[in-house]
N, C-alpha and C positions, 0 to 999 in steps of 0.2 A: 556406260555408267548411267544409272537411273536418275531421274530428276530428284534433286534434294539430297542425293548421296554425297558423302564427303569425297573431295578430290583425293586421288591416290597420292602417296608421298612422292616427292620429286627430288632427285639428287643423283649423284654418282656413287657407285659402290666399287671400291678397289679390292679385288679378290686375289688371294694367293691361291691360284688354281692348283689342285693336286694332280698327280699323274693318273692316267687312266680315264679321265673324263674329257669329253669334247667341250668346246666353248658353248655349244648349244645345251649340253647337259647342265653347265653352270648357270646359264640363263634360266633354264627350267627350275632349278633349285631356288634361285632368287625370286622368280615369279611367285612361287609358293610362299616364300618368306615375306615378300612385300604385299601379297594379296592383290596383285594386279598382273595382267598379261603384258602390260606396257613396259617391257624390259628389253634392252638390246645391248650389244657389246661393240666396243671399238677395237678392232684388231684381233684376229683369230689366233689361238694357240693350239698346236697339235695335241692329240691325246697324250703322247709320251712326255710332253713338255710341262713344266710347272712354272709358277710365278705370276707376275702382275697381269691381270686381265681387268680392264676398266669397263664397267657396265653403267648404263643409264637407266633410271627408273622414272616412270611417269613423264612429265614434261621434259625431263633431262634427256630423254632419248633424242630429242630434236637437237640437243647440243653436241651429240657424239660426232656428227658429220662435220662440225665446225671446229672441233678441238684440234689444236695444233700438235697432234701426236706424231710428228714427223720423225722424231728421234727415239730410238729404242736401245736398250742395253741388255746384254745376255752374258751368262756364264755357260760354258759348253765343254763337253768332252768329245774329242774326235778320235776315232780309232783308225790308224793307218795300217794297211795290210789286207783290207777286206772291203769290197764294195757291195752295195745292196740295191734292190729295185727301187727303194724309196729314199735312198741316201741317208737312212737312219736305221736304228736297230729293229724297227718294226717290219722292215721289208725282207724279202727273200734274198739269200746270198747269191750274188752274181759271180764273184770270183774271189778266191783266197790266195793272194800272192805273197802275203807276209811282208814284213818290213825289216828283214834281217840285215840288209845292207845299208840301212838308213840310220844316221846318228842325229843326236839332238841339234847340233849346229846347223845341219842341213834343213831341219824342220823350221828352225827360227828364221833362217835366211829365206826359205820359200814363202813364209807368211808375210814377209815384207811387201811382196807384190800384191797383197790383198788389202792394203791400207791406202785410202784416198778414193778417188772416183774410179770405179771399175765397171766393166761390162760383164754382167752376170746373167747366165741362162737359168731361169727358175727351175727348180726340181719339177719333174713331170707330174708328180702327185701334189700339185699346188692348187690354190684356189684361183689361179689366173684363168680368165675365160678365153676359150677358143671357139669362135663362131657361136657365141651365146651360151656355151656350156663350160662348166668348170673342168680344168684339165684333169683333176683326179677322177671325175665322173667318167671321162672318156677312157682313161687308163683302166679303170675297174671294169669297163665294158669291153675290154680287150683291144682297144684301138691303140695305134702307135701315135704318140703325141710329140711333136717337135715345137718347142717354144723359142721365140726370138730373144736374143740377149737384151737386157735393159740396163741402163746406167743407174748405178746405186753408189752410195758413199759409205765407206767404213771410216769413221772419224778417228778411231784409235783401236788398237788390238794389242793385248798383252798376253804373253805366254807365262803361265804359272808353274807348270810342271810337265815334263816329258818322261814317261816311264815305260820300260820294256815289259811286255807281258809274254812270258815264255809259253809256247804251245806244248801240249802234252804229247808224249810218245813221238818225239822228234818232229812234230808239226812246226811250221815256221812261226816266228815270234811276231807280235804286233807291237805298235807303239801307241800308247794312249797319251793324248795331248790335252791338258786342261788349259783353257784360255777364256778370256773375257773380251768383249768387243762392244763398241758403241757405234750405231749405224743408222742410216736413214730408213724410213719406212719403205717396205718393199724388198729389203735385203733378206735373203734366205740363208740362214746359218747352215742348214743342211747342204746348200750348194757350195758354201765355203769348204765344208768337210770333203765333199765330192771332188772339188777342184784342187784342193791341197793334195789329195791322194793321187790325182791325175798328174799334177806337177812333179811329184816325187816318184811316180811310176809304181806306186804300191796299191792304188785304190784307197778309198777312205769313206767312212760314214760317221754319222753322229750317234753317240750312245747316250748322251744326256744333254738336256737343254733346260735352262732356267732363265726366264725373263726377269730381270732385276729392275727395269724401269721402262715406262711408256710415257713420253713427254714429261710433264711435271710430276708424275705419280710414280712412286717407287715402293720397294718392299717395306719400308718403314711405315707406310700408310696402308698396307694391304692387310686383309683379314682372311683367315681360313673360313671355310663354309661352316665349320662347327662354331667358330666365334660369331659369325653372322647370324646363326640360329638363335643365339642369346641376345644379340644386339645388331640390328641391321647396319649401323654405322654409316648412315648416308652422309655424303659430303654435299652440303646444300649448294644450290645453283650459284649463289654469289661467290662463295668460297672457291668452287670449281672454276668459275670464269676468271677469278682474280689470279689463280695459280697458273692459268694458261695464257691469258691475254693481258695487254695493257688495259688499265682501268681509267675511266673518266667519271667523276662525280658531277651530277647535274643539279640545277636548282629546280624548284617546284614547277615553274612554267615549262622548262625544257622537258622535265619528266612527263608532264601532261601531254606534250606533243608526241613524245616517244610512245606513249601508251596507245596512241591511235596511228602510229607508223609514219608520222610526218617527218620530213627532212628537217635538219637543224642547220642554221647558219653558224657553223662551228668548225674551227680548225682542229682536227684530231692530232695533228703533228706527226703522223706516220702513215705508212701504207699498211694495208691489212686490217682485219677486224679489231675493234676496240670494244671492251665491255662497258656498257653504260649503267651506272647505278643511280637509283633515286636518292633523295636526301637522307632517307632512313636506312640506306644500305641495300635495298631490294635490287636484285639484278633484273634489269628491264629488257635489254636487247643487245645485239651485236650490230654496230654501225661501222661503216668504212667511208673514207673520204672520196667524194666524187665531185671534183671541181671545187667550188667555194662552199658546197654543202656537205654535211655528213648524212648518209642515207642508210636505211635499214638493210641489213643482211638477214637478220632473223630477230623476231620479237618474241619474248618469252613471258611477258606479263599478261 
């Protein structure tokens, strides 16, 4: 930014991502709309997926790494009877076993094992790093990638519909399962589809995925790219912080100390970051308790 130039707008943008675009594509669109390259995203969505993608603009990019976006929610459709190289509809078919012998009660019973803390092996075409490189980059380069299981949590999972799709010309039938789940960050819904198919002996992959919530942000606050072209709809820093963190209002003297990063002789009353606001409501910083003092995690003023 040149001297004297106005500061770029700062805030979060909650996008309803369309299918067919990568998360980076969405970032590029919002960079043009905001007139700044300082745009980043919190949590990637695959190109086939739609739904909530949280972006930071300007100084808010520094907030992305601190946002407590540990819980996410999805609507998904799993197809049983066919497995793919990517565990979703964009991959090449590995095997068509069909699901002729599987009935709805068996599907519902098998899904019970996916609720709670589970050990999940991420899909091979994930963003997990293997020796410094993303797993999907290694797969695309023709390498065999084996990822270790990770502990994730599926807080709840609901089945909305199970319907049989009859194959043409005597081909085996599939089962399409519509479900929704709420899970911890790092959970791969594609892996749930893959592992459900393995548990039932049919193979399985994801045919549709829509993220309905990320942390405190959901579809009710999301905007399409077309809507954002008319109105960027920035969520200001103070509002974004208050939706995500506990909030503490400071007096003028405390606010002055925070502006220069000083510790405060203050009991925040909890573990983890707390958003500190100036008397006028300006979001100043994230502080956390360290002994008798509250110390800066990140200062935004």
